[in-house]
C-alpha positions as CSV (number, residue, x, y, z in Angstrom):
1,M,55.0,-103.9,-100.6
2,K,52.8,-104.6,-97.6
3,L,54.2,-105.0,-94.1
4,L,52.4,-106.1,-90.9
5,V,53.6,-105.4,-87.4
6,A,51.8,-107.6,-84.9
7,G,52.2,-107.9,-81.1
8,G,53.2,-111.1,-79.3
9,D,51.7,-109.8,-76.1
10,P,48.1,-108.3,-75.8
11,V,49.3,-105.3,-73.8
12,D,52.4,-103.1,-74.2
13,A,54.2,-105.4,-76.6
14,G,56.1,-102.4,-78.1
15,K,54.6,-102.7,-81.6
16,T,53.7,-99.0,-82.0
17,T,57.2,-97.9,-81.1
18,F,58.6,-100.5,-83.5
19,A,56.2,-99.5,-86.3
20,V,57.1,-95.8,-85.8
21,G,60.8,-96.6,-86.2
22,L,60.0,-98.6,-89.3
23,A,58.0,-95.8,-90.7
24,A,61.0,-93.4,-90.2
25,R,63.3,-96.0,-91.8
26,L,61.1,-96.3,-94.9
27,R,60.6,-92.5,-95.1
28,A,64.4,-92.0,-95.0
29,D,64.8,-94.6,-97.8
30,G,62.5,-92.5,-100.0
31,S,59.6,-95.0,-100.0
32,R,56.1,-93.8,-100.9
33,L,54.7,-94.8,-97.5
34,S,51.1,-95.2,-96.2
35,V,50.5,-96.2,-92.6
36,F,47.4,-97.9,-91.2
37,K,46.0,-98.9,-87.8
38,P,42.7,-100.7,-88.5
39,R,41.4,-100.7,-84.9
40,A,42.5,-99.0,-81.8
41,G,41.1,-98.0,-78.4
42,N,41.6,-95.8,-75.3
43,D,40.7,-96.3,-71.7
44,R,39.1,-93.2,-70.3
45,W,41.0,-93.7,-67.0
46,F,44.4,-94.8,-68.2
47,D,44.5,-92.6,-71.3
48,H,42.6,-89.6,-70.0
49,D,44.8,-86.9,-71.5
50,D,44.6,-88.5,-74.9
51,V,40.8,-88.9,-74.7
52,R,40.4,-85.3,-73.5
53,R,42.6,-83.9,-76.3
54,A,40.7,-85.8,-79.0
55,A,37.2,-85.2,-77.5
56,G,38.1,-81.5,-77.3
57,E,38.2,-81.6,-81.1
58,S,34.9,-83.5,-81.2
59,R,36.8,-86.5,-82.4
60,L,38.0,-89.8,-81.0
61,Y,41.5,-91.1,-81.9
62,G,44.6,-92.3,-80.1
63,K,48.3,-91.6,-79.9
64,D,49.3,-94.7,-81.8
65,I,47.9,-93.6,-85.1
66,D,49.0,-90.0,-84.4
67,R,52.6,-91.2,-83.8
68,L,52.5,-93.3,-87.0
69,L,51.2,-90.5,-89.2
70,R,53.8,-88.1,-87.8
71,A,56.6,-90.6,-88.4
72,A,55.5,-91.2,-91.9
73,D,55.1,-87.4,-92.5
74,S,51.6,-88.1,-93.7
75,D,48.7,-85.6,-94.1
76,A,46.1,-88.4,-94.1
77,S,43.4,-88.1,-91.4
78,H,43.5,-90.2,-88.3
79,E,39.9,-91.4,-89.0
80,R,40.7,-92.6,-92.5
81,R,43.8,-94.6,-91.5
82,N,42.3,-95.8,-88.2
83,P,38.6,-96.3,-89.1
84,I,37.5,-98.0,-85.8
85,H,38.4,-96.5,-82.4
86,R,36.8,-97.6,-79.1
87,L,36.6,-95.8,-75.8
88,W,36.6,-98.0,-72.7
89,R,36.1,-97.3,-69.0
90,P,37.3,-99.5,-66.1
91,T,34.6,-101.5,-64.3
92,P,36.6,-103.4,-61.6
93,G,34.9,-106.7,-60.7
94,E,32.3,-106.4,-63.4
95,T,31.8,-107.9,-66.8
96,G,30.9,-105.5,-69.7
97,V,28.0,-106.0,-72.1
98,L,30.4,-107.6,-74.6
99,G,31.9,-110.0,-72.0
100,E,34.8,-107.8,-71.1
101,S,36.3,-108.5,-67.7
102,G,37.0,-105.5,-65.6
103,R,36.0,-102.9,-68.2
104,T,33.3,-102.0,-70.6
105,F,33.1,-100.1,-73.9
106,L,31.4,-96.7,-73.9
107,V,31.6,-95.5,-77.5
108,D,32.9,-96.8,-80.9
109,R,33.7,-94.3,-83.6
110,V,33.4,-96.0,-87.1
111,R,34.5,-94.3,-90.3
112,T,31.9,-95.1,-93.0
113,A,31.7,-94.1,-96.6
114,A,29.5,-91.2,-95.6
115,G,31.6,-90.1,-92.6
116,D,31.8,-91.0,-88.9
117,E,29.1,-93.1,-87.3
118,W,28.9,-93.6,-83.5
119,V,27.9,-96.6,-81.6
120,M,27.1,-96.2,-77.8
121,N,26.7,-98.8,-75.1
122,G,23.1,-98.4,-74.1
123,T,23.8,-100.2,-70.7
124,A,26.5,-97.8,-69.6
125,E,26.4,-94.2,-68.5
126,V,28.6,-92.0,-70.8
127,P,30.0,-89.1,-68.8
128,S,28.2,-85.8,-69.5
129,R,31.4,-84.1,-70.6
130,L,31.9,-86.7,-73.3
131,R,28.3,-86.4,-74.4
132,D,28.8,-82.7,-74.7
133,D,32.1,-82.9,-76.6
134,L,31.4,-85.8,-79.0
135,P,28.7,-85.7,-81.7
136,L,26.6,-88.5,-80.1
137,A,23.1,-87.1,-80.6
138,G,22.4,-89.6,-83.4
139,A,24.5,-92.4,-82.1
140,R,23.4,-96.0,-82.5
141,R,22.7,-97.5,-79.1
142,V,23.4,-101.2,-78.4
143,D,22.4,-103.0,-75.3
144,S,23.3,-106.7,-76.0
145,V,25.8,-108.8,-77.9
146,R,23.2,-109.4,-80.6
147,A,22.7,-105.7,-81.1
148,F,26.4,-105.1,-81.2
149,N,26.9,-107.9,-83.7
150,D,24.3,-106.2,-86.0
151,A,26.2,-103.0,-85.7
152,M,29.5,-104.9,-86.5
153,R,28.0,-106.3,-89.7
154,E,26.5,-103.0,-90.9
155,L,29.3,-100.6,-89.8
156,H,32.5,-102.1,-88.6
157,L,33.2,-104.9,-91.1
158,P,32.5,-102.7,-94.2
159,A,34.8,-100.0,-92.7
160,L,37.6,-102.6,-92.4
161,D,36.9,-103.9,-95.9
162,R,37.3,-100.4,-97.3
163,L,40.5,-100.0,-95.4
164,A,41.7,-103.3,-96.8
165,D,41.2,-101.8,-100.3
166,D,43.3,-98.8,-99.3
167,V,46.0,-101.1,-98.0
168,R,46.1,-103.1,-101.2
169,D,46.2,-100.0,-103.4
170,A,49.0,-98.4,-101.3
171,G,51.0,-101.6,-101.5
172,E,50.8,-101.7,-105.2
173,S,52.2,-98.2,-105.7
174,G,54.5,-97.9,-102.6
175,V,54.7,-99.4,-99.1
176,A,51.7,-100.1,-96.9
177,L,52.6,-100.4,-93.2
178,V,49.9,-101.9,-91.0
179,E,50.0,-102.1,-87.3
180,S,47.7,-104.7,-85.8
181,Y,45.9,-104.3,-82.5
182,G,46.4,-106.2,-79.3
183,D,47.8,-109.6,-80.1
184,V,45.6,-110.2,-83.1
185,A,47.4,-112.0,-85.9
186,M,45.6,-110.7,-88.9
187,P,43.7,-107.3,-88.6
188,L,42.2,-107.3,-92.1
189,R,40.5,-109.8,-94.3
190,G,41.7,-110.5,-97.8
191,V,45.1,-108.7,-97.5
192,G,48.3,-110.6,-98.0
193,F,51.5,-109.3,-96.5
194,D,55.0,-109.6,-97.9
195,A,56.6,-109.9,-94.5
196,V,55.4,-109.8,-90.8
197,A,57.2,-108.6,-87.7
198,V,56.0,-109.9,-84.4
199,V,57.1,-107.7,-81.5
200,D,57.4,-108.7,-77.9
201,P,59.1,-106.8,-75.1
202,G,62.8,-107.1,-76.0
203,R,62.3,-109.2,-79.1
204,C,61.3,-109.1,-82.8
205,R,60.6,-112.1,-84.9
206,V,60.4,-111.8,-88.7
207,Y,58.1,-114.1,-90.8
208,D,57.4,-114.7,-94.4
209,G,54.0,-113.2,-95.3
210,D,52.7,-116.1,-97.3
211,R,53.5,-118.7,-94.6
212,W,52.0,-116.4,-92.0
213,A,48.7,-116.2,-94.0
214,L,48.7,-120.0,-94.4
215,A,49.2,-120.6,-90.7
216,R,46.5,-118.2,-89.8
217,E,44.1,-120.0,-92.2
218,T,45.0,-123.3,-90.7
219,A,44.3,-121.9,-87.2
220,T,40.8,-120.9,-88.3
221,G,40.0,-123.9,-90.5
222,D,40.2,-121.6,-93.5
223,R,36.9,-119.9,-92.4
224,D,36.4,-116.1,-92.4
225,E,34.3,-116.4,-89.3
226,G,36.5,-115.4,-86.3
227,A,39.6,-115.0,-88.5
228,L,40.1,-111.4,-87.4
229,E,40.5,-112.5,-83.8
230,V,43.1,-115.3,-84.2
231,H,45.9,-114.6,-81.6
232,V,49.5,-114.3,-82.6
233,D,50.7,-117.2,-80.4
234,R,48.4,-119.6,-82.3
235,V,50.2,-118.6,-85.6
236,T,53.7,-118.5,-84.2
237,A,53.3,-122.0,-82.7
238,M,53.1,-123.3,-86.3
239,L,56.0,-121.4,-87.8
240,D,59.7,-120.9,-87.4
241,P,60.7,-117.2,-87.8
242,L,63.1,-116.3,-90.6
243,S,65.1,-114.4,-88.0
244,T,64.9,-113.2,-84.4
245,H,66.3,-110.0,-83.1
246,D,66.9,-108.5,-79.7
247,L,65.3,-105.1,-79.1
248,R,67.0,-103.0,-76.5
249,P,64.9,-100.9,-74.1
250,L,64.6,-97.3,-75.2
251,T,64.6,-94.2,-73.1
252,G,61.5,-92.0,-73.2
253,E,63.5,-89.5,-75.3
254,E,64.4,-92.1,-77.8
255,Q,60.8,-93.4,-78.1
256,G,59.7,-89.9,-78.9
257,D,62.1,-89.6,-81.8
258,P,61.2,-91.9,-84.7
259,D,64.7,-91.6,-86.2
260,A,66.3,-92.7,-83.0
261,V,64.1,-95.8,-83.0
262,A,65.0,-96.5,-86.6
263,S,68.7,-96.4,-85.6
264,A,68.3,-98.5,-82.5
265,Y,66.4,-101.3,-84.4
266,R,68.0,-101.0,-87.8
267,D,69.1,-104.6,-87.9
268,A,65.6,-105.9,-87.4
269,Y,64.2,-103.5,-90.0
270,G,66.9,-104.6,-92.5
271,E,65.9,-108.2,-92.1
272,L,62.2,-107.5,-92.3
273,L,62.6,-105.4,-95.5
274,A,65.0,-108.0,-97.0
275,A,62.4,-110.8,-96.4
276,A,59.7,-108.7,-98.1
277,R,61.8,-107.9,-101.1
278,D,63.1,-111.5,-101.5
279,R,59.6,-112.9,-102.1
């Protein structure tokens, strides 16, 4: 079984908390569970503690994949299950090298077949402490969109394709749970999901996986180019959900307890799993 949790809002949709509770539900059911977060990122200003903790280990990862792995009781590495992680910094009133408004990327960590590769923004100054903590001596420097696109083709896309293989394998022998990033509708190429949960603040909508994939292909003209960046609202505009569920707000204590999240959102999880099993 392969399940996708996507966000209906680009920021703070609540999909990680929802996915953590779903992981706890699946673990309690005795499922052979593997969790994945294809891409993630941290802002050095807003997520400073998370960045410092990871960089202190000469690594770059975020709390989302950490929460997912803990909820699944998995011993897999952060880097294997989250092969691409980006570090940003705020640049108010400025546009970054990739066209980002108000922020710019500093470093990408990409898990390749040979280990981690690092891509640095050659037009931005990486703070000295990060240069000291992270293994950036041999990092690939990019100073234009064209240079970054070259790095994407050579590093990022093969990393996502390898992860897609892992997701398919995990879904054959157990349950593969994938959390998307931002409000991107399909985070991996060539992976079909049995059911999809779209999470917004206060709401979850459940969709059939085949119909989700067809709508995504329709939104892109059935081309691979750009397919990874189709936004959720373009897909949901073409589909009626199988069911819609209210998600009550959770206290900080509840959010930190995967089993409490599983209990609070049990009805939504039940409908999602039923949709996946009824295919």
